[in-house]
N, C-alpha and C positions, 0 to 999 in steps of 0.2 A: 504494500500500500504506500502511495506517495501523496504528498500534499503539493498542490499547484496553486500559485497565486496568479490569477488571471485578471485581465483588464480590457478595456475597450469593448465591453460586452454590448452587443446589439441584440435587441429582443424583437421577436415577431409579435406585435400586440394588436393586430387587427384594427388599427385606428384608435384603440383605447390608450389611455395614458396612466397605467398603474405605476406606482413607485417601485422601481426595480434597481438593483445595484449595477454600477458600471465597472466595479472592481470587487473581487471577493477571493476567498480561498476555497479550494475544492479538494476533498480527499477521495482518491479513486486508484484503481490498479494501473491504468494506462491513460495517457493523454487523449486517446480516442474516446474515452468515456466521459470527458469533461462536460460536453454539451448535454448529454443525457442526465448527468447528475444535476446540472443547473436547472434543466427543465423540470425534473422531478421535484427539486427543492422549491422552485418559485412558481411552477404551474404555467409557464410560458415557454415557447420555443426560442432557441438561441439561433440567430442567423450568423453571428461572427463574434470572435474574441481573439485575444492574443495571450500567450503564456508569458508572464512576466518573470516567473521564477519557479524552479522545481526544488522543493525542499525534501530532504531525506526523511 
């Protein structure tokens, strides 16, 4: 399990404007799982993000 600090998160909000983070940390097995974890956590799809840091 690794912890990733991600930023520049862009959300698919269907025209709505919920309060969602643009930067956060995510714990998952692999960086390919980040978008899924974010979507599960906040209930919205992620269209883009950047990995700022990978922490052991």
